[in-house]
Phi, psi and omega in degrees: 000129184285163189296319184297323178294317178296324177297315180301318182294311184297310184293319179300315179297317183292322178293320181296325175296314178299314181292324176297318176295322179298318180294315183295324184251034182303137183281130177253357179215166180295326183292324177287327178291323182276313189229022179058028181081356176074018182230034182281135180297142186302319182293316178298318181295320181297320180292318182294322182295320179298317178293320182294321185286314185277090183270193177301329178295318178289308186289311190266317194261331187298310181295329176294320174298314180295326183296318186262343180253341181061236184305316181301330180289346184290345179299325180292318180298312181293313184295315183287327179286310183295326180297324181289326174299314179303316179293315182296318184274326189267325189240316192307312183297318185292319177296321179296318180292332179297320169080042176249180182274323190221169177294313177299331171303313180295316183292317182297319179285317182297321182259016172041048188205130174288329178296318178298320179296316180296317179297321178294324178294315178301314179298318182298317184292321177300312181299309189290321181290325177296315180295314186289340175301318176298321180294315182291326173299315177299318177299318179296322180294319177298310182297321184297321185275309190275333180254005173056053174228161178297156183301321181300312180296324177303313178298318179295322176295319176301321179298317183295322180294312180297319180306318188295303188273337180279316182286328180284310187268343184055204181299326179297310180293321183294319179303308181284336174289321182291332176295316176294319182294325177299315182301315183293316186285325184286322179294319181292331179280319187285318188299309179293328177301318176299312182302309191290319175303320181288321180294320185277323187238348187082359179247116184283352176270109187301323179300322181277325179299328182297334180260013184257170177278153184280147182278051180234006175083002182278338180080006179279145167283162186308307186290326174300312184295318177302313181302310184296310183296318181293321181293323175298331183268002177098358177277171171280163180298142184298326183271004177258149180253146177256345181284150177288159182300318181295327180286320177299317180297315187288321179295316180300310181299319181296316176297320179297300184293327177296325178301323185282356178247005182284115185295328182286338173279316181299322182293341179296328185278355174276349187271352179269160189296325186210170188296321177300325177293330176300316177297315182295316180293328174301314181298315177298316182295324178297324178289317178295321182290320182301332178303317179278319188292326179279349178268330184308318181295324178294314180302316180296315180293316180297322182297317185289324176297313182293322178298311179299316182293335181262350182246306186301131180064019175268132177298131181300330179293337183247020181300142181299157183301322181299324180300311177298322178300311182283332179296324183291346175256011176064023179257359170209149184204159179221139170233131182275087185290325186252010175055038177255358179079357180252148177275122181245117182259111184228180178285147179106169181269129182287331184234165179284344180206187177293145188292146177222107189296131180273344183095003181244163183243137179280178183298328178267010179091356181289154174284119181290142185247138182286333182296151177290132177291138182278108187282350183272357183236140175280350184289139180246357189242127171253133177222129177284121186294343179286356184266350192292322176296317184288327181271349184306315180295323178291316180299320181278000180059042182279166184301157180301324181294333175291318178298318180294323180295317177300318178302311179296324178293316178300319179294318180299317180298312184290320185286324183298314177291317180302322180294316178301318182290321181293323176293326179294318179296310182296323178294321179293322179292310186283316186274311188275324179274308180286292188298316188268345185237298190261330183227067183295344180277357184295142183283166178298321180294318178295324178293319178294324174293320177297322177299317178293321175294317180298323179293323178296309176303319179296324179297317180296317177297315182299323178296317177300316177296327179289329180281326181236067183285153178278012184172184174285167196301306184292333180290314180297321178296321177301323178298317180302318181296316178302318179295318178295320177298321190276337187249293190278323188302309182301322181292322179290315182298312179291329177297332180268318191250004177231116179278351183265351180287126182251180185292320180296321178293319181295315182296314180298320182294312183296316181296316183293315181293325181289308185301312181302307185293318182292319178299319179297311177299313182299321183293314183279341182256331184245310187284308186226067181302330179293340180273000184282067182227159187305323183294342180260350183286151175288121182057019178076020181258124186289165174304328178296332184251359187291345179300333179293320177297315178298322174298312179302314180300318177301308178304309182301311183293319182294318179292322177296313181296320183293327180286340178265000182231178188294149178290159177294150174311154177299325180292328175294323179292323177293327178297317180295317178301319182295324181293321189268000179278123183298318188288142179074017182291346184295324185268082182296330184293340180291347179251000000 
């Protein structure tokens, strides 16, 4: 059976499974739609949380960043891993004990203010739409290559799938769908990693293979070989970093703290019966997440080695099939600068922008690109870093069923997070804006209908952002983490651990943190992208790490404003004490 047929079978079967689960677990009430009824088993919730957490950025893009950035890419690995520990230990149990449906629910009640709730919803929408743009971009990439459709059509197909099981099933349907998606994505990630680790090093365990010698008789370790090969080609050493220490610190911190402010992850801890179960599910989720995160550095290193060995100095006429496959989707391209018919992969950008096929063929048989060739670089090869995990099995010449499995896994990773984000957006609009703020008299049936309409509208916006994203997948997701760190995290943190923080301080802090961080990112990524260099950054901090400065600004302004305004009511202080009291934490409903 050929590879393309296997891909259709694997993807078709996985989609049938997800839709079947959505029909079986259709939400019949607002509680089931928002928090899956609040009775999910901790192990099941841990698996669903892992799927919600491990998005297209984790599955598709993270290893690609590490493959091409080396040491610099480790900030994503450290930030996302450490951030989940911070969330699990610092916030999750307290928020579960509080016993609400959404993050704006907590902020609106804790800060005794409808205005605070509305500001929290605005922050949540900014974060979620930025995050979901990366997921839909990932969906489009997978569909474009493996189902042989344009990226735009791939995004539209993904929108239709997510619409079906997110709008129909709500959190109840998403939870059990995400369990299935976790099983698919982790199997799809680990199987090729085992194969490739064995082929490159002779050790089938990728985590150990990364520290082993390469199977080429040189006696060099994997990272030693990468350092030597890349330096010979004009790149920096794989194990050396180019980012400044302050930027590395800020990006890592923004990812960590942003994790603890991500509404679609926090809401997962509202679905378990009690606060102690929130801790248990966090522990299980950390185990499930670690399987992928400890494997990603090895996958990135092996991908870079295989890419160089199969591309550099290869005659284009004899290019491997995988190169032509991805080339047809404009995600890899070659221009013959020296007219020798060979692909030369060197440091620097081959083109002035992303490739855009003109429909014509060059003298060496290459697909001509409309973008201006970069004359300052000897590099002839453009490669989108988001394709590396997906292309890895093809580059390593693995069996067709492994390639099909990776296609299904990539879609599972992107769709699971996209669904969670869409639910958070729809819940905030229907529950926090309509039910709790503007139309408190709305019936449960009307609220459920509003949630589904909001989810539908959110899918349309998410699809547009997926077609026209402001960067590559993991970069876009990093912006979302920065926005979460600068806006929601301080309000949640101080809401739990500070009895003196009042509504005026929280609102001022959220608004200032969000406006500053969003403006900084928008300026360097949308308004003046040519100015996006370290010499122009504030304190040398990149847009990916600026969320830390926004967070500090949030804390400072919130504390200053709270000291100049009235203290919170006595009942709010008692509420905070009740959240933080360990004894009796089991009965979340009492709060």
